[in-house]
C-alpha positions as CSV (number, residue, x, y, z in Angstrom):
1,M,111.9,153.2,107.8
2,A,113.4,150.4,109.9
3,T,112.1,146.9,109.6
4,Q,110.0,145.5,112.3
5,I,109.9,142.0,113.4
6,A,106.5,140.7,113.9
7,Q,105.3,139.3,117.3
8,T,102.7,136.7,118.4
9,T,100.1,137.0,121.0
10,G,98.3,134.2,122.5
11,A,95.7,133.3,125.2
12,Q,95.0,135.9,127.9
13,F,94.5,133.0,130.5
14,T,95.7,129.4,130.6
15,A,94.6,126.3,132.5
16,I,95.5,122.6,133.0
17,L,93.0,121.0,130.7
18,G,93.6,117.4,131.7
19,L,95.7,115.2,133.9
20,G,96.9,111.5,133.4
21,V,99.3,109.2,135.4
22,Y,101.0,106.0,135.2
23,R,101.9,104.0,138.2
24,P,104.1,100.9,137.9
25,A,102.5,97.7,138.8
26,R,105.1,96.3,141.6
27,V,104.1,97.6,145.0
28,V,107.3,97.2,147.3
29,T,106.9,97.3,151.0
30,N,109.1,98.8,153.6
31,D,110.2,95.1,154.8
32,E,111.6,94.6,151.2
33,V,113.9,97.5,151.1
34,A,114.7,97.5,154.9
35,G,117.2,94.6,154.7
36,P,120.1,95.8,152.5
37,I,120.1,99.1,154.7
38,D,119.9,97.3,158.2
39,S,116.5,99.1,158.9
40,S,113.1,98.4,159.6
41,D,109.3,99.3,158.6
42,E,109.1,101.4,161.7
43,W,112.1,103.3,161.3
44,I,111.2,104.0,157.6
45,R,107.6,105.1,158.5
46,T,108.9,107.1,161.3
47,R,111.5,109.1,159.4
48,S,109.7,109.4,156.0
49,G,105.8,108.6,156.2
50,I,106.3,106.0,153.5
51,R,104.7,102.6,153.8
52,T,105.0,101.3,150.2
53,R,106.3,102.5,146.9
54,R,106.2,101.5,143.3
55,F,109.3,99.9,141.5
56,A,109.3,99.8,137.4
57,D,110.2,96.6,135.8
58,D,112.2,96.4,132.7
59,S,109.3,96.9,130.4
60,E,108.3,100.1,132.3
61,T,110.6,102.8,131.0
62,I,110.8,106.5,130.9
63,H,109.4,106.3,127.4
64,S,106.6,103.9,128.0
65,M,105.4,105.2,131.3
66,S,105.4,108.9,129.8
67,V,103.3,107.8,126.7
68,A,100.7,105.9,129.1
69,A,100.5,109.0,131.4
70,A,100.3,111.5,128.5
71,R,97.4,109.4,126.7
72,G,95.6,109.6,129.9
73,A,96.1,113.5,130.0
74,L,95.1,113.9,126.2
75,E,92.0,111.8,126.9
76,S,90.7,113.8,130.0
77,A,91.4,117.0,128.4
78,K,89.7,115.9,125.2
79,V,92.5,116.9,123.1
80,A,93.8,115.2,120.2
81,A,97.4,114.3,120.0
82,D,97.8,116.3,116.8
83,Q,96.6,119.5,118.6
84,V,99.4,119.5,120.8
85,D,102.5,121.6,119.6
86,C,105.0,121.2,122.2
87,V,106.1,118.5,124.7
88,I,108.2,119.1,127.7
89,V,109.5,116.3,129.7
90,A,110.7,116.7,133.3
91,T,113.2,114.2,134.2
92,S,116.5,113.6,135.9
93,T,116.6,109.6,135.1
94,H,116.6,109.4,131.4
95,L,120.0,107.9,131.3
96,L,121.2,109.2,127.8
97,L,123.0,112.5,127.4
98,T,121.5,112.5,123.8
99,P,118.9,112.5,122.4
100,A,116.2,113.7,124.8
101,A,113.4,111.5,125.6
102,A,110.7,114.1,124.5
103,P,111.0,113.9,120.6
104,R,110.5,110.1,120.7
105,I,107.6,110.2,123.0
106,A,105.9,113.0,120.9
107,T,106.2,110.9,117.9
108,E,104.7,107.8,119.6
109,L,101.8,109.9,120.8
110,G,101.2,111.2,117.2
111,T,101.8,114.9,117.7
112,G,102.9,115.3,114.2
113,G,106.3,117.0,114.6
114,A,105.7,119.0,117.8
115,A,108.7,120.8,119.4
116,A,109.8,118.4,122.0
117,F,112.7,118.7,124.6
118,D,113.5,117.5,128.2
119,I,114.3,119.8,131.4
120,S,116.3,118.8,134.3
121,A,115.3,120.7,137.5
122,G,115.3,117.6,139.8
123,C,112.1,117.3,141.9
124,A,111.0,120.7,140.9
125,G,111.0,120.0,137.3
126,F,107.4,119.3,136.8
127,C,106.4,122.9,138.4
128,H,109.2,124.4,136.0
129,G,107.6,122.6,133.2
130,L,104.1,124.0,133.9
131,A,105.4,127.5,134.2
132,M,107.1,127.2,130.8
133,A,104.0,125.7,129.2
134,S,101.6,128.4,130.7
135,D,104.1,131.1,129.2
136,L,104.3,129.5,125.9
137,V,100.5,129.5,125.4
138,R,100.1,133.1,126.6
139,A,103.0,134.2,124.5
140,G,101.4,132.5,121.4
141,T,104.4,130.3,120.9
142,S,102.2,127.2,121.4
143,S,98.7,126.6,121.5
144,R,98.6,123.5,123.8
145,V,101.6,122.0,125.6
146,L,102.0,118.5,127.2
147,V,104.0,118.6,130.1
148,I,105.3,115.2,131.6
149,G,107.0,114.4,135.0
150,V,108.5,111.1,134.9
151,E,111.2,109.1,136.8
152,K,112.7,105.7,137.1
153,L,114.8,106.5,140.2
154,T,115.3,102.7,140.8
155,D,118.0,103.0,137.9
156,T,119.8,105.5,139.9
157,V,119.6,104.5,143.6
158,N,122.0,102.1,145.4
159,P,119.8,99.7,147.3
160,A,122.3,99.5,149.9
161,D,122.4,103.3,150.6
162,R,120.8,104.0,153.9
163,S,119.9,107.5,152.8
164,T,118.2,107.1,149.6
165,A,117.1,103.4,149.2
166,F,113.8,103.6,151.1
167,L,112.8,107.0,149.8
168,F,112.7,106.9,145.9
169,A,110.6,105.2,143.4
170,D,109.0,105.4,139.9
171,G,106.2,106.6,137.9
172,A,104.8,109.3,135.6
173,G,102.3,112.1,135.4
174,A,101.3,114.5,132.6
175,V,98.9,117.5,132.1
176,V,97.8,119.3,129.0
177,V,98.0,123.1,129.4
178,G,96.0,125.3,127.0
179,P,94.0,128.5,126.7
180,A,91.0,129.2,129.2
181,D,88.3,131.6,129.7
182,E,89.5,132.5,133.1
183,P,92.9,132.3,134.9
184,G,93.6,128.5,135.8
185,I,97.5,128.8,136.3
186,G,98.9,131.6,138.6
187,P,102.1,133.3,138.3
188,T,105.2,131.0,139.1
189,V,107.5,131.8,142.0
190,W,110.8,130.0,141.4
191,G,114.6,130.2,142.1
192,S,117.5,128.1,143.2
193,D,120.1,128.0,145.8
194,G,123.6,126.7,144.3
195,T,125.2,127.0,147.6
196,Q,123.3,123.7,148.4
197,H,124.3,122.0,145.0
198,Q,126.0,119.1,146.9
199,A,122.8,118.2,149.0
200,I,121.3,116.0,146.2
201,R,123.7,115.1,143.4
202,Q,125.2,112.1,141.4
203,D,128.3,111.0,143.3
204,K,130.6,111.0,140.7
205,N,130.4,112.4,137.2
206,W,130.9,110.3,134.1
207,I,134.5,111.2,133.4
208,E,135.4,110.0,136.9
209,F,133.7,106.8,136.4
210,F,135.3,106.2,132.9
211,T,138.6,106.9,134.5
212,E,137.7,104.4,137.3
213,I,137.0,101.9,134.6
214,E,140.5,102.3,133.2
215,E,142.1,102.0,136.4
216,K,140.1,99.3,138.1
217,G,138.1,97.5,135.4
218,L,135.4,95.4,136.8
219,D,135.9,96.7,140.2
220,A,134.7,100.1,139.2
221,V,131.5,101.4,141.2
222,R,129.0,103.0,138.9
223,P,127.6,106.5,139.7
224,Y,124.5,106.5,142.1
225,L,122.2,109.3,143.4
226,A,123.5,110.6,146.8
227,M,121.8,112.9,149.3
228,E,122.3,114.7,152.4
229,G,119.1,114.2,153.9
230,T,119.4,116.7,157.1
231,A,120.7,119.5,154.8
232,V,117.8,119.1,152.4
233,F,115.4,118.8,155.3
234,R,116.6,121.9,157.1
235,W,116.5,123.8,153.9
236,A,113.0,122.8,152.8
237,A,111.7,123.3,156.4
238,H,112.9,126.7,156.7
239,S,113.1,128.2,153.2
240,L,109.9,127.3,151.5
241,E,107.3,129.1,153.7
242,K,107.9,132.4,152.0
243,V,107.9,130.8,148.3
244,C,104.4,129.4,149.2
245,R,103.3,132.7,150.6
246,D,104.7,134.5,147.7
247,A,102.9,132.2,145.2
248,V,99.5,132.7,146.7
249,D,100.1,136.6,147.1
250,R,101.0,136.6,143.4
251,A,97.8,134.6,142.6
252,G,95.7,137.4,144.3
253,L,94.7,134.9,146.8
254,A,94.9,134.3,150.7
255,M,95.7,130.9,152.4
256,D,92.0,130.6,153.2
257,D,91.0,130.5,149.7
258,L,92.9,127.2,149.1
259,N,91.0,123.9,148.6
260,A,94.2,121.8,148.4
261,M,98.0,122.0,148.8
262,I,100.1,119.5,146.8
263,P,103.6,119.7,147.7
264,H,106.5,117.6,146.1
265,Q,106.3,114.3,147.9
266,A,109.6,114.4,149.4
267,N,109.3,113.3,153.0
268,G,106.1,113.0,155.1
269,R,107.7,115.0,158.1
270,I,108.5,118.0,155.6
271,I,104.8,117.9,154.4
272,E,103.5,118.0,158.0
273,I,105.9,120.9,158.8
274,M,105.0,123.1,155.8
275,A,101.2,122.5,156.4
276,R,101.6,123.5,160.1
277,V,103.6,126.6,159.4
278,L,101.3,128.0,156.7
279,K,98.4,127.5,158.9
280,L,96.4,125.9,156.2
281,P,92.5,126.2,156.8
282,E,90.9,123.0,158.1
283,N,89.0,122.3,155.0
284,C,92.3,122.5,152.7
285,A,93.2,119.1,151.5
286,L,96.8,118.1,152.0
287,A,98.3,115.6,149.4
288,N,100.2,112.7,151.1
289,D,100.8,110.4,148.1
290,I,104.2,109.7,149.5
291,E,102.7,107.2,152.0
292,E,101.8,104.7,149.1
293,A,104.0,106.1,146.2
294,G,107.3,107.1,147.8
295,N,109.3,109.9,146.5
296,T,109.0,110.1,142.6
297,S,110.8,113.3,142.0
298,A,109.6,115.1,138.9
299,A,106.6,112.7,138.8
300,S,105.4,113.3,142.3
301,I,103.1,116.4,142.0
302,P,101.0,115.0,139.2
303,L,100.8,111.7,140.8
304,A,99.7,113.3,144.1
305,M,97.2,115.5,142.3
306,E,95.6,112.4,140.7
307,T,95.4,110.7,144.2
308,L,93.5,113.8,145.6
309,L,90.9,113.8,142.7
310,R,90.7,110.1,142.5
311,T,89.8,109.7,146.2
312,G,87.6,112.6,146.1
313,E,89.4,114.7,148.7
314,S,89.6,117.4,145.9
315,K,87.5,118.0,142.7
316,P,88.1,119.6,139.3
317,G,88.0,123.3,139.8
318,D,89.3,123.3,143.1
319,T,92.1,125.8,143.9
320,A,95.3,124.4,144.9
321,L,98.9,125.5,145.7
322,L,101.9,123.4,144.1
323,I,105.1,123.7,145.5
324,A,108.3,121.6,144.4
325,F,111.9,121.7,145.6
326,G,114.9,119.4,144.8
327,A,118.4,118.9,143.3
328,G,120.2,122.3,142.7
329,L,118.7,123.2,145.0
330,S,115.8,124.4,142.7
331,Y,112.2,125.3,143.7
332,A,109.0,126.4,142.1
333,A,105.5,127.1,143.0
334,Q,102.2,128.1,141.5
335,V,98.4,128.3,142.3
336,V,96.3,126.2,139.9
337,K,92.9,125.3,139.2
338,L,92.7,121.3,139.5
339,P,91.8,119.6,136.1
340,E,89.6,116.8,134.8
341,F,91.7,113.6,135.1
342,S,91.7,109.9,133.9
343,S,92.2,106.7,135.8
344,P,95.9,105.5,135.9
345,Q,96.7,104.1,132.4
346,P,98.1,100.9,131.3
347,L,101.1,100.4,129.1
348,S,100.3,100.1,125.4
């Protein structure tokens, strides 16, 4: 008789059990970023919907911001750190090829040797991590998973680049995913369009930079984040309606069932177009955290989720559509029940 490999089974349903965030202390106005790009407060607000954003200082790192947000998520979920057996960190701005940020974060939190790894899916990274966490719990691979979206984009943006300098900012958000008595995380609709890979990119690879150092010495220009804003805008405005509708359909719901929509905070105009095209119900809250937080890439959805809950526009248990898109171009969407949350956390 042939040997058989045993299989694990996990929870029938999963949910987001708790949410925590970290917002850097420094608030940066449009007037402050407008000078180097020969712009103005009015131009920035009209083009993006942004009025302020948060910039991290030297003490506010990928590691420290992640730990602060994660502690808030654990507190609100009423889950001890040693009950977490997997930590997923979604980021594009941990500027080390190795090691990943997640193992050190997991250790500082006191998880006691949890599996820990980073994923890079641009601004869609948090929704990718959430999908993986839910599947891990349902498969029985993990019991509780901590998902962190964190970025320090100010380390990667050229302050004189008119296409990026006014958009991007810093911050972290984290959630705990675990078993639930009823469905709290719907099926994920995700994918990518590699034909648009140049739309958001690092403008030179590291080998090109090292070669430039050898040839030009101190005159070498470091790599920066580059974006073709018009291409991204057109792709998002015209490609994501189907993704949103598919996610709602796969959750067995209709648009009228949504209490909130939390899109990636890429651009206020994109958010407005998506809401209009989807014909959201009048009582559906629409996250607009970009106005005060800017575009924080993989951190934007948990940060925007926290704002809706903190301001009372939404409440724990509400049904929300999450939709994220970014470099790759990659995208992911799912319907979730909003969790309990904690106030923004201080650094330890």
